[in-house]
C-alpha positions as CSV (number, residue, x, y, z in Angstrom):
1,M,1.2,28.0,-11.4
2,I,-1.8,27.3,-8.8
3,R,-4.7,27.8,-10.9
4,L,-7.6,28.3,-8.6
5,K,-10.1,28.1,-11.5
6,D,-9.1,24.4,-12.3
7,S,-9.5,23.4,-8.5
8,V,-12.9,24.9,-8.5
9,I,-14.1,23.0,-11.7
10,S,-12.5,19.8,-10.5
11,L,-14.0,20.1,-7.1
12,A,-17.4,20.9,-8.4
13,G,-17.4,17.9,-10.8
14,V,-16.4,15.4,-8.0
15,V,-19.0,17.1,-5.7
16,A,-21.7,16.5,-8.2
17,G,-20.8,13.1,-9.0
18,Q,-20.4,12.0,-5.3
19,I,-23.6,13.4,-4.3
20,S,-25.3,11.5,-7.2
21,L,-23.7,8.3,-5.9
22,F,-24.7,9.0,-2.6
23,L,-28.3,9.5,-3.4
24,C,-28.0,6.2,-5.2
25,V,-26.8,4.7,-2.0
26,S,-29.5,6.4,0.1
27,L,-32.5,4.9,-2.3
28,I,-31.0,1.7,-2.3
29,G,-30.8,1.5,1.6
30,R,-34.3,2.9,1.8
31,S,-36.0,0.7,-0.7
32,Q,-34.0,-2.6,-0.3
33,G,-32.5,-2.5,3.4
34,P,-29.3,-3.0,5.0
35,A,-28.5,-6.3,3.6
36,V,-28.8,-5.3,-0.2
37,L,-26.8,-2.0,0.5
38,G,-24.1,-4.1,2.4
39,H,-23.6,-6.4,-0.6
40,F,-23.8,-3.5,-3.2
41,N,-20.9,-1.9,-1.2
42,Y,-19.1,-5.2,-0.9
43,L,-19.3,-5.7,-4.8
44,L,-18.5,-2.0,-5.5
45,A,-15.2,-2.3,-3.4
46,C,-14.1,-5.5,-5.1
47,G,-14.7,-3.9,-8.4
48,T,-13.0,-0.9,-7.7
49,F,-10.0,-2.8,-6.0
50,A,-9.8,-4.9,-9.1
51,G,-9.8,-2.1,-11.6
52,T,-7.3,-0.2,-9.7
53,L,-4.8,-3.1,-10.2
54,L,-6.0,-4.0,-13.8
55,G,-3.6,-1.7,-15.6
56,F,-0.7,-2.5,-13.3
57,R,-0.7,1.2,-12.5
58,Y,0.6,2.0,-16.0
59,E,-2.3,4.5,-16.4
60,L,-0.7,7.0,-14.4
61,A,1.7,7.6,-17.3
62,C,-1.5,9.3,-18.8
63,V,-0.7,12.5,-17.2
64,S,2.1,14.4,-18.9
65,D,3.2,17.8,-20.1
66,S,3.5,16.2,-23.6
67,P,-0.1,15.7,-25.2
68,R,1.4,13.3,-27.8
69,Y,3.0,11.2,-24.9
70,A,-0.2,11.0,-23.1
71,F,-2.2,9.9,-25.9
72,N,0.4,7.1,-26.6
73,A,0.1,6.3,-22.9
74,L,-3.7,6.0,-23.1
75,V,-3.7,3.8,-26.0
76,N,-1.0,1.3,-24.7
77,V,-3.0,1.2,-21.3
78,T,-6.4,0.6,-23.0
79,V,-5.0,-2.3,-25.0
80,F,-3.0,-4.0,-22.1
81,S,-5.8,-3.8,-19.9
82,A,-8.3,-4.9,-22.6
83,T,-6.0,-8.1,-23.1
84,V,-6.0,-8.6,-19.2
85,M,-9.7,-8.3,-19.0
86,V,-10.1,-10.8,-22.1
87,V,-8.0,-13.4,-20.2
88,A,-9.8,-12.9,-16.8
89,I,-13.3,-13.4,-18.4
90,C,-12.2,-16.5,-20.1
91,V,-10.7,-18.0,-16.9
92,T,-14.2,-16.9,-15.1
93,L,-16.4,-18.5,-17.7
94,A,-14.1,-21.8,-17.8
95,M,-14.6,-22.1,-14.1
96,S,-18.3,-21.4,-14.1
97,H,-18.3,-18.2,-12.1
98,G,-20.7,-16.0,-14.4
99,E,-21.5,-14.0,-11.3
100,L,-18.2,-12.2,-11.2
101,L,-18.6,-10.8,-14.9
102,A,-20.4,-7.8,-13.5
103,V,-17.5,-6.9,-11.3
104,E,-14.9,-7.6,-14.0
105,S,-16.9,-5.4,-16.2
106,Y,-17.1,-2.7,-13.7
107,A,-13.4,-3.1,-13.1
108,F,-12.4,-2.5,-16.7
109,A,-14.6,0.4,-17.1
110,F,-13.2,1.9,-13.9
111,L,-9.5,1.5,-15.2
112,V,-10.5,3.1,-18.5
113,Q,-12.2,6.0,-16.7
114,Q,-9.0,6.6,-14.7
115,A,-6.6,6.6,-17.9
116,T,-9.1,9.0,-19.9
117,S,-9.3,11.2,-16.9
118,S,-5.6,11.3,-16.7
119,Y,-5.3,12.2,-20.3
120,L,-7.6,15.0,-20.0
121,N,-5.7,16.0,-17.0
122,S,-2.9,16.6,-19.2
123,F,-4.8,19.2,-21.0
124,R,-6.2,20.5,-17.9
125,R,-9.7,19.7,-19.1
126,Y,-11.2,19.4,-15.7
127,D,-14.7,20.3,-17.0
128,L,-14.8,17.2,-19.1
129,I,-13.5,15.0,-16.5
130,A,-16.2,16.4,-14.2
131,A,-18.8,15.9,-16.8
132,S,-17.8,12.3,-17.1
133,R,-18.0,11.4,-13.4
134,L,-21.5,13.3,-13.1
135,A,-22.9,11.4,-16.2
136,I,-22.2,7.9,-14.7
137,N,-23.4,8.5,-11.5
138,G,-26.4,10.7,-12.5
139,S,-27.7,8.1,-14.9
140,F,-27.5,5.5,-12.4
141,L,-29.7,7.9,-10.0
142,L,-32.2,8.4,-12.9
143,C,-32.2,4.7,-13.4
144,L,-33.1,3.9,-9.7
145,L,-35.6,6.9,-9.5
146,T,-37.4,5.3,-12.6
147,E,-37.4,2.0,-11.1
148,R,-38.8,3.3,-7.9
149,W,-41.8,5.4,-9.6
150,T,-42.5,2.3,-11.5
151,G,-42.5,0.1,-8.4
152,T,-40.0,-2.4,-9.7
153,L,-37.0,-1.3,-7.7
154,H,-37.0,-4.5,-5.7
155,G,-36.4,-6.7,-8.5
156,L,-33.6,-4.7,-9.7
157,D,-29.9,-6.0,-9.6
158,V,-28.3,-2.7,-8.5
159,F,-24.8,-3.6,-8.9
160,R,-25.2,-5.1,-12.3
161,T,-27.1,-2.0,-13.5
162,Y,-24.4,0.2,-12.4
163,S,-21.9,-2.0,-14.1
164,V,-23.8,-1.6,-17.5
165,I,-24.0,2.1,-17.1
166,N,-20.3,2.4,-16.4
167,V,-19.2,0.2,-19.4
168,L,-21.7,2.1,-21.8
169,L,-20.7,5.6,-20.9
170,T,-16.8,4.7,-20.6
171,V,-17.0,3.3,-24.1
172,L,-18.3,6.6,-25.3
173,S,-16.0,8.6,-23.4
174,L,-13.0,6.7,-24.7
175,A,-14.1,6.8,-28.2
176,G,-14.6,10.6,-28.0
177,V,-11.0,10.9,-26.3
178,L,-9.3,8.8,-29.1
179,L,-11.1,10.7,-31.8
180,H,-9.8,13.9,-30.3
181,G,-6.2,12.5,-30.3
182,R,-6.4,11.5,-33.9
183,R,-8.0,15.0,-35.0
184,H,-4.7,16.6,-33.4
185,G,-2.5,14.2,-35.3
186,Y,-1.3,12.2,-32.3
187,R,-0.3,8.7,-33.2
188,A,0.3,5.8,-30.7
189,Q,2.9,3.1,-30.9
190,I,1.9,0.1,-29.2
191,G,4.7,-2.0,-27.9
192,L,7.0,-2.9,-25.1
193,A,8.9,0.4,-25.2
194,F,6.3,2.2,-23.5
195,F,6.2,-0.4,-20.6
196,S,9.8,-0.6,-20.3
197,E,10.2,3.0,-20.0
198,N,7.4,3.3,-17.5
199,R,8.2,0.2,-15.5
200,R,8.6,2.0,-12.2
201,F,4.8,2.1,-12.0
202,A,4.4,-1.7,-12.0
203,T,7.6,-2.3,-10.1
204,F,6.8,0.0,-7.1
205,I,3.4,1.6,-7.5
206,L,1.5,-1.6,-8.2
207,P,2.6,-3.2,-5.0
208,S,2.1,0.1,-3.1
209,T,-1.4,0.2,-4.3
210,I,-1.9,-3.5,-3.1
211,C,-0.7,-2.5,0.3
212,G,-2.5,0.8,0.1
213,S,-5.9,-1.1,-0.7
214,V,-5.8,-2.5,3.0
215,L,-6.7,0.9,4.3
216,T,-9.2,1.5,1.5
217,Y,-10.9,-1.6,0.7
218,S,-10.5,-4.1,3.7
219,L,-13.3,-3.1,5.9
220,A,-15.9,-3.0,3.0
221,I,-15.0,-6.4,2.0
222,I,-14.3,-8.1,5.3
223,I,-17.2,-6.9,7.4
224,P,-19.8,-8.6,5.1
225,Q,-17.8,-11.8,5.5
226,W,-17.3,-11.7,9.2
227,F,-20.3,-10.2,10.7
228,D,-24.1,-10.0,10.1
229,A,-25.9,-8.5,6.9
230,E,-27.3,-5.6,9.0
231,S,-23.9,-4.5,10.3
232,A,-22.5,-4.7,6.9
233,G,-25.4,-2.4,5.8
234,Y,-24.9,0.2,8.5
235,F,-21.2,0.1,7.9
236,A,-21.9,0.6,4.1
237,A,-24.2,3.8,5.1
238,A,-21.6,5.4,7.5
239,Y,-18.7,4.6,5.1
240,R,-20.2,5.9,1.9
241,L,-21.4,9.1,3.7
242,G,-18.2,9.7,5.8
243,F,-15.7,9.1,3.1
244,F,-17.7,11.3,0.7
245,P,-15.6,14.2,1.5
246,V,-12.3,12.4,1.4
247,S,-13.1,10.9,-2.0
248,L,-14.0,14.3,-3.2
249,I,-11.0,15.9,-2.2
250,G,-8.5,13.2,-3.2
251,Q,-10.2,12.9,-6.8
252,S,-10.6,16.7,-7.4
253,L,-7.6,18.5,-5.6
254,G,-5.5,15.5,-5.6
255,S,-5.2,15.5,-9.5
256,V,-5.0,19.2,-9.9
257,F,-2.2,19.2,-6.9
258,R,-0.3,16.6,-9.1
259,R,-0.7,18.6,-12.4
260,D,0.4,21.9,-10.5
261,A,3.4,20.1,-8.9
262,I,4.5,18.7,-12.3
263,G,4.3,22.1,-13.8
264,A,6.4,23.5,-11.0
265,L,9.2,21.0,-11.6
266,A,9.3,22.2,-15.2
267,H,10.0,25.7,-14.4
268,C,13.3,27.3,-13.7
269,D,12.5,28.3,-10.3
270,A,11.3,24.6,-9.4
271,D,12.6,24.3,-5.9
272,M,10.8,27.4,-4.7
273,L,7.5,26.9,-6.8
274,L,7.5,23.0,-5.6
275,H,7.6,24.1,-1.9
276,R,4.9,26.9,-2.4
277,V,2.7,24.7,-4.3
278,F,2.8,21.8,-1.7
279,M,2.7,24.2,1.4
280,T,-0.4,26.1,-0.2
281,Y,-2.4,22.7,-0.7
282,A,-1.4,21.4,2.8
283,K,-2.6,24.7,4.7
284,F,-5.9,24.5,2.6
285,L,-6.4,20.7,3.4
286,V,-5.8,21.0,7.1
287,L,-8.4,23.7,7.5
288,I,-10.7,21.5,5.4
289,A,-10.1,18.5,7.6
290,I,-10.7,20.5,10.7
291,A,-14.2,21.9,9.3
292,Y,-15.1,18.1,8.3
293,G,-14.4,17.0,11.7
294,A,-16.3,19.5,13.5
295,G,-19.2,19.7,11.0
296,S,-19.4,16.0,10.7
297,A,-19.6,15.5,14.6
298,L,-22.6,18.0,14.7
299,L,-24.5,16.8,11.6
300,F,-24.1,13.2,10.8
301,S,-26.7,11.8,12.8
302,S,-29.2,14.3,11.4
303,L,-28.1,13.5,7.8
304,V,-28.6,9.8,8.4
305,R,-32.1,10.3,9.4
306,I,-32.7,12.5,6.7
307,F,-31.2,10.2,3.7
308,F,-31.7,6.7,5.0
309,G,-34.5,7.1,8.0
310,T,-34.6,6.6,11.7
311,S,-34.1,2.8,11.5
312,W,-30.6,3.5,10.3
313,R,-29.2,4.9,13.6
314,G,-26.5,2.2,13.7
315,A,-24.8,3.9,11.1
316,S,-23.9,6.9,13.3
317,D,-22.0,4.6,15.8
318,F,-19.8,3.2,12.9
319,F,-19.1,6.9,11.6
320,Y,-18.1,8.2,14.8
321,D,-15.3,5.3,15.1
322,L,-14.1,6.3,11.6
323,V,-14.2,10.2,11.5
324,P,-10.6,10.6,12.9
325,L,-9.2,8.3,10.0
326,F,-11.4,10.2,7.6
327,A,-10.1,13.6,8.6
328,V,-6.4,12.6,8.3
329,Q,-7.0,10.9,5.1
330,L,-8.5,14.2,3.8
331,I,-5.0,15.5,4.1
332,Y,-2.9,12.6,3.3
333,V,-4.7,11.3,0.0
334,P,-4.1,14.5,-2.0
335,L,-0.5,15.2,-0.8
336,S,0.5,11.8,-1.5
337,Q,0.7,12.6,-5.1
338,I,4.1,14.2,-4.1
339,F,5.5,10.7,-4.3
340,L,4.5,10.4,-8.0
341,V,5.6,13.7,-8.9
342,T,9.2,13.3,-7.3
343,R,9.6,9.6,-8.5
344,E,10.1,8.5,-4.9
345,Q,8.0,5.3,-5.8
346,R,10.3,3.2,-3.5
347,L,9.7,5.1,-0.5
348,D,6.0,5.3,-1.3
349,F,5.9,1.4,-1.5
350,L,7.9,0.9,1.8
351,F,5.5,3.2,3.8
352,Q,2.6,1.5,2.2
353,F,4.0,-2.0,2.8
354,G,4.4,-1.1,6.6
355,S,1.0,0.6,6.8
356,A,-0.4,-2.8,5.3
357,L,1.4,-5.0,7.9
358,V,0.0,-2.6,10.7
359,L,-3.5,-2.7,9.4
360,S,-3.8,-6.2,8.5
361,S,-2.4,-7.2,12.1
362,T,-4.9,-5.1,13.7
363,L,-7.7,-6.7,11.8
364,Y,-6.3,-10.0,12.3
365,T,-6.1,-9.4,16.1
366,T,-9.6,-8.3,16.4
367,H,-10.7,-11.5,14.5
368,I,-8.9,-13.7,16.6
369,L,-10.1,-12.2,19.9
370,S,-13.8,-11.9,18.5
371,F,-14.3,-8.2,18.8
372,S,-17.6,-7.0,18.0
373,P,-17.9,-4.9,14.7
374,H,-17.8,-1.5,16.3
375,S,-14.7,-2.5,18.4
376,S,-12.9,-4.0,15.2
377,V,-13.7,-0.7,13.3
378,R,-12.5,1.4,16.2
379,A,-9.3,-0.6,16.5
380,F,-8.7,-0.4,12.6
381,S,-9.4,3.4,12.6
382,F,-6.9,4.1,15.4
383,A,-4.2,2.1,13.6
384,G,-5.0,3.9,10.4
385,V,-4.6,7.4,12.0
386,V,-1.3,6.5,13.2
387,T,0.0,5.2,9.9
388,M,-1.5,8.1,8.1
389,L,0.3,10.7,10.3
390,V,3.5,8.9,9.6
391,G,2.7,9.2,5.7
392,L,2.0,13.0,6.2
393,A,5.6,13.5,7.6
394,L,7.1,11.6,4.8
395,T,5.3,13.6,2.2
396,Y,6.7,16.8,3.8
397,Q,10.3,15.2,3.9
398,V,10.1,14.1,0.2
399,M,9.0,17.7,-0.8
400,K,11.6,19.2,1.3
401,C,14.4,16.8,0.1
402,S,13.2,17.4,-3.6
403,A,13.4,21.2,-3.4
404,L,16.8,20.9,-1.9
405,R,18.1,18.8,-4.5
406,L,16.5,21.0,-7.2
407,R,18.2,24.0,-5.7
408,K,21.7,22.4,-5.7
409,V,21.1,21.5,-9.3
410,A,20.2,25.0,-10.2
């Protein structure tokens, strides 16, 4: 049931893609300074947040044991999100906010990437998922290197360039996936039936995602607004480098864990297999988190000097404030897929809502009390660790209750 090869391929693809993106961030920071990097990180967070919500989380239905169902879900989600995006673009142009078009374009590309990756996940084609991730960030890195060699990097709008690359490669990837589905005889029925059947995603997971975004995106969006550009740049460097392993593990092992857990539920010994899958991944993630915490404490300052230069020492202070949160997230993010697998969306929403209240209150308090950037990040990190530990306890309880329920049914 647990396929080591799938985990290795998925992990390798995310590693390559994330390393490429981090090298891009390093080039931007070295060449254009903290202010530009902070602004890029701000727009990237806004675009990713919008893209996560654009499909109302119906893209999660693209992972299925039935290839035909996965294809039908992909087509419906793509048409729906394209419709929402057209409306958003019309409103943007009507309000004369053309500067938001790059963010909206990236958001749409991000959503389609998630949907196509979920579709390929149904076939366990982690090699193609890995290739698509590497292609986008690798192309951006090549573009930055070319601009630097020609001496024109200072005039490059880095986020707009990244958006264009995402859109172009996403369209090509989507076309290839749709041709693959048609070649295998899959047909899509576009209509309300799909959205009615999967309404739990919009009813529970969409608000859960909005609440969960407080943890993921709030600092990247708020710090450039509340503090100086230099602090925003240092935070962006610390966050991008420090969050790299969390994103890496969440995208790679998280998707494989979800697929393995879905497969376990379809087996005759579902209760035993679900428990085995969960505990195997949990133990592995704990070991990774311990290694990450110890290794980063020793190496982070040196990595900052290597990739950004000695003038970026301020990034290290932000990272050490965040490392406890990153370590706990590294365990929680993949295991939180259990809420989807067991259809415990209501419980997930309640947890995310409570977490958002705690974190928002923490940020508001630090702002009212005029905390420094470092003190604000430190307080947010502490509150995040507490909520993540509660979330981990819930994932274990959900798995345990589901296994007992399956055993009684059997």
